[in-house]
C-alpha positions as CSV (number, residue, x, y, z in Angstrom):
1,M,-12.6,-21.9,11.7
2,I,-11.9,-19.7,8.3
3,I,-13.2,-17.0,9.8
4,E,-10.9,-17.6,12.0
5,I,-8.3,-18.2,9.5
6,V,-9.5,-15.4,7.0
7,G,-9.1,-13.0,10.5
8,I,-4.9,-14.6,10.6
9,L,-4.3,-14.4,7.2
10,A,-5.2,-10.3,7.9
11,T,-3.6,-11.3,10.5
12,V,0.1,-11.8,9.1
13,L,-0.5,-9.3,5.8
14,I,-0.9,-6.3,8.9
15,L,2.5,-7.4,10.5
16,V,4.3,-8.2,7.2
17,S,3.5,-4.4,5.3
18,M,4.6,-2.9,9.2
19,L,7.7,-5.1,9.1
20,V,8.8,-3.4,4.9
21,K,11.5,-0.7,5.6
22,T,9.4,2.6,3.9
23,T,12.9,4.3,3.6
24,T,12.5,3.4,-0.1
25,L,10.1,4.4,-2.5
26,K,9.2,1.1,-3.3
27,G,9.3,0.4,0.4
28,S,7.0,3.2,0.8
29,I,4.9,2.1,-2.4
30,F,4.7,-2.0,-1.6
31,M,4.0,-1.4,2.5
32,R,0.5,0.2,1.6
33,A,-0.6,-1.9,-1.0
34,V,-0.1,-5.0,1.5
35,N,-1.7,-2.6,4.2
36,A,-4.5,-1.8,1.9
37,I,-4.8,-5.9,0.7
38,G,-4.6,-7.0,4.8
39,S,-7.2,-3.9,5.4
40,I,-9.1,-5.9,3.0
41,V,-9.5,-9.0,4.5
42,F,-10.6,-6.8,8.1
43,V,-13.4,-6.0,6.3
44,V,-14.3,-9.2,5.2
45,Y,-13.5,-10.6,8.2
46,G,-15.0,-7.8,10.0
47,I,-18.2,-9.0,8.1
48,L,-17.9,-12.6,8.3
49,L,-17.6,-12.7,12.7
50,P,-19.8,-9.8,12.7
51,A,-17.2,-7.1,14.1
52,I,-19.2,-4.0,12.4
53,S,-16.2,-1.6,14.2
54,T,-13.6,-3.3,12.5
55,A,-15.4,-3.7,9.4
56,I,-15.8,0.0,9.9
57,L,-12.2,0.9,10.7
58,N,-10.7,-1.4,8.3
59,G,-13.3,-0.1,5.3
60,A,-11.5,3.8,6.8
61,L,-7.5,2.2,6.0
62,I,-8.3,1.3,2.8
63,I,-9.4,4.2,1.5
64,V,-6.2,5.4,4.2
65,N,-3.8,3.8,2.2
66,L,-5.7,4.1,-1.8
67,Y,-4.7,7.8,-1.0
68,Y,-1.3,7.1,-0.1
69,L,-0.8,5.2,-2.7
70,V,-1.8,7.5,-5.4
71,M,0.6,10.1,-3.9
72,L,3.4,7.5,-4.1
73,I,2.7,6.5,-7.4
74,I,2.6,10.0,-8.8
75,E,5.5,11.1,-7.4
76,A,7.5,7.6,-8.3
77,R,6.7,9.1,-12.4
78,Q,7.4,12.4,-11.1
79,K,11.4,10.8,-10.7
80,K,11.1,8.9,-13.5
81,N,9.9,11.5,-15.6
82,I,12.5,14.2,-14.0
83,K,14.9,11.9,-14.7
84,E,15.1,10.5,-18.3
85,S,13.9,14.8,-19.3
86,E,18.0,15.1,-17.4
87,N,18.9,12.2,-19.2
88,L,17.6,13.5,-22.3
89,I,18.9,16.8,-21.0
90,D,22.8,15.2,-20.3
91,N,22.6,13.8,-23.8
92,K,22.0,16.6,-26.4
93,T,25.2,18.3,-24.2
94,E,27.0,15.8,-24.7
95,A,26.2,15.5,-28.5
């Protein structure tokens, strides 16, 4: 019973991540984070069953999601830094 609850939780997390609108940077970051968490829960589920192929696939998906999550966070920081630089330049030209 507990194993099925873990599987259902993983499924819900993956489903929620796929329902997120990813046209924004925040949406993409949220989607990748929830998807990675869902994959972690699926690894646990795969180990509990045992279903090694499920655990291996989702272990690989964790790596993929974390890679893209890091890239998205770097992109968000770069955009923030550019915006702050533009604001600083605008403030200097107004003075």
